[in-house]
C-alpha positions as CSV (number, residue, x, y, z in Angstrom):
1,M,-29.0,131.6,171.0
2,S,-26.6,131.9,174.0
3,I,-27.5,131.6,177.6
4,N,-24.9,132.7,180.2
5,L,-25.3,131.2,183.6
6,P,-23.0,131.3,186.6
7,S,-20.9,128.2,186.6
8,C,-22.3,127.1,189.9
9,A,-26.0,127.7,189.0
10,L,-26.6,124.3,187.5
11,S,-25.2,120.9,188.3
12,R,-23.2,119.1,185.7
13,R,-25.9,116.5,185.2
14,L,-28.6,119.1,184.6
15,V,-26.4,121.0,182.2
16,S,-25.8,117.7,180.3
17,V,-29.5,117.0,180.1
18,L,-30.2,120.5,178.9
19,M,-27.5,120.3,176.3
20,A,-28.8,117.0,175.1
21,A,-32.3,118.4,174.8
22,L,-31.1,121.5,173.0
23,S,-29.1,119.3,170.6
24,A,-32.2,117.1,170.0
25,V,-34.3,120.2,169.2
26,T,-31.6,121.6,167.0
27,L,-31.3,118.3,165.0
28,A,-35.1,118.1,164.7
29,L,-35.2,121.5,163.2
30,N,-32.0,121.2,161.2
31,P,-31.4,117.5,160.5
32,I,-27.9,116.4,159.7
33,T,-28.1,113.0,158.0
34,S,-24.4,112.4,157.4
35,P,-20.9,113.8,157.9
36,T,-21.1,115.3,154.5
37,A,-23.8,117.7,155.8
38,Y,-20.9,120.0,156.8
39,A,-20.0,120.2,153.1
40,A,-22.0,123.4,152.8
41,A,-20.1,125.0,155.6
42,S,-16.6,126.4,155.0
43,P,-13.7,124.5,156.5
44,A,-13.0,127.5,158.8
45,A,-16.6,127.4,160.1
46,V,-16.4,123.6,160.7
47,S,-13.0,124.1,162.5
48,R,-14.5,126.8,164.7
49,L,-17.4,124.6,165.7
50,V,-15.2,121.6,166.4
51,G,-12.8,123.7,168.5
52,A,-15.7,125.2,170.4
53,H,-17.1,121.8,171.1
54,A,-13.8,120.4,172.2
55,L,-13.4,123.4,174.6
56,Y,-16.8,122.8,176.0
57,L,-15.9,119.1,176.6
58,A,-12.6,120.0,178.2
59,R,-14.3,122.6,180.5
60,R,-16.6,119.8,181.8
61,E,-13.6,118.0,183.0
62,I,-12.3,120.7,185.3
63,G,-11.5,119.1,188.7
64,V,-10.5,115.7,187.3
65,P,-7.1,114.7,188.9
66,Y,-3.9,114.9,186.9
67,K,-2.4,111.5,186.1
68,W,0.8,111.0,184.1
69,G,-0.1,109.3,180.9
70,G,-3.8,109.7,181.7
71,T,-6.4,109.8,178.9
72,S,-9.7,109.3,180.8
73,P,-12.0,111.3,183.1
74,R,-12.4,108.2,185.2
75,T,-8.7,107.7,185.9
76,G,-7.3,111.2,185.3
77,F,-5.6,113.2,182.5
78,D,-2.2,114.5,181.7
79,C,-2.0,117.6,179.5
80,S,-2.0,116.0,176.0
81,G,-4.4,113.2,177.2
82,L,-7.0,115.9,178.0
83,T,-6.7,117.7,174.6
84,Q,-6.7,114.4,172.8
85,W,-9.8,113.2,174.7
86,A,-11.7,116.4,174.1
87,Y,-11.0,116.6,170.4
88,Y,-11.7,112.9,169.9
89,R,-15.1,113.4,171.6
90,A,-15.6,116.4,169.2
91,G,-15.0,114.1,166.3
92,V,-11.3,114.7,165.4
93,H,-8.4,112.3,166.1
94,T,-5.2,113.9,167.4
95,P,-1.9,112.3,168.2
96,R,-1.0,111.4,171.8
97,T,1.9,113.6,173.0
98,A,2.2,117.4,173.1
99,E,5.0,117.3,170.5
100,Q,3.0,115.1,168.2
101,Q,0.0,117.3,168.6
102,Y,2.0,120.4,167.8
103,L,3.4,118.8,164.6
104,A,-0.2,117.8,163.6
105,T,-1.7,121.2,164.0
106,I,-1.9,124.2,161.7
107,H,0.6,126.7,163.3
108,I,-1.1,130.1,163.8
109,P,0.1,133.5,165.0
110,V,-1.0,134.7,168.5
111,S,-3.2,137.3,166.8
112,A,-5.2,134.6,165.0
113,R,-5.9,132.4,168.1
114,R,-9.5,131.5,169.0
115,P,-11.2,129.4,171.7
116,G,-10.4,125.7,171.3
117,D,-7.0,126.2,169.7
118,L,-4.1,124.5,171.4
119,V,-1.4,126.3,173.4
120,F,2.1,124.7,173.3
121,F,5.0,125.3,175.7
122,F,8.5,124.5,174.5
123,S,11.9,123.5,175.9
124,D,14.9,122.8,173.8
125,G,12.9,123.1,170.6
126,S,10.2,120.5,171.6
127,A,6.7,120.9,172.9
128,Y,6.6,119.6,176.5
129,H,3.1,120.9,177.5
130,V,-0.2,121.7,175.9
131,G,-3.4,123.4,177.0
132,M,-6.6,124.5,175.3
133,F,-7.0,128.2,174.7
134,V,-10.1,129.7,176.3
135,G,-9.8,133.4,175.6
136,G,-7.9,136.4,176.9
137,W,-4.7,134.8,178.1
138,T,-6.2,131.7,179.7
139,M,-6.3,128.0,179.0
140,I,-7.7,124.7,180.3
141,D,-5.0,122.2,181.1
142,A,-3.9,119.4,183.3
143,P,-0.7,121.0,184.7
144,Y,1.3,118.4,186.8
145,T,1.1,115.7,189.4
146,G,-0.9,116.7,192.5
147,T,-3.1,119.1,190.6
148,R,-6.4,118.8,188.7
149,V,-7.7,119.9,185.3
150,Q,-8.2,123.7,185.7
151,Q,-8.6,126.9,183.9
152,E,-5.5,129.1,184.5
153,L,-3.5,131.9,183.0
154,I,-1.0,131.1,180.3
155,W,2.1,131.5,182.4
156,N,4.6,132.2,179.6
157,T,4.5,134.6,176.7
158,S,6.8,132.4,174.6
159,V,4.1,129.9,173.6
160,R,2.9,128.8,170.2
161,F,-0.6,128.2,169.1
162,G,-1.9,125.4,166.9
163,R,-5.3,124.8,165.3
164,V,-6.5,121.3,165.1
165,R,-7.5,120.3,161.5
């Protein structure tokens, strides 16, 4: 079941409480006793769930200040710090830098992208920036010094997409 509310309708705290309650009810009705509980689901289904959860977590950090080398909502994020943090909280370890994350992902064509996939920007053959694909041609990222984590248009058509494994 999906409920769409305007982003300003509920406070972050209330949304967190509601999500925790929903998770508790879901687990009570469909208990997961171990990580192997996902064994019945296809790898693609698990990947989609993890990506969606990482995207949800990244969205909650919109407004956190950019900080070079930042990996925490308390002190700030840089681009790869945000994606690493969100995926780690979703249960998947990713490397630290944009280039390392690109090398660790499954490279996918633009036509196969889905919410939660990573969007990589390149210069001289190396990834220098990463964001998290939202949909359409938008992403969540921590752009540069003086800005905050935000959802914005993907500003370049020469990007590559990667799916976290």
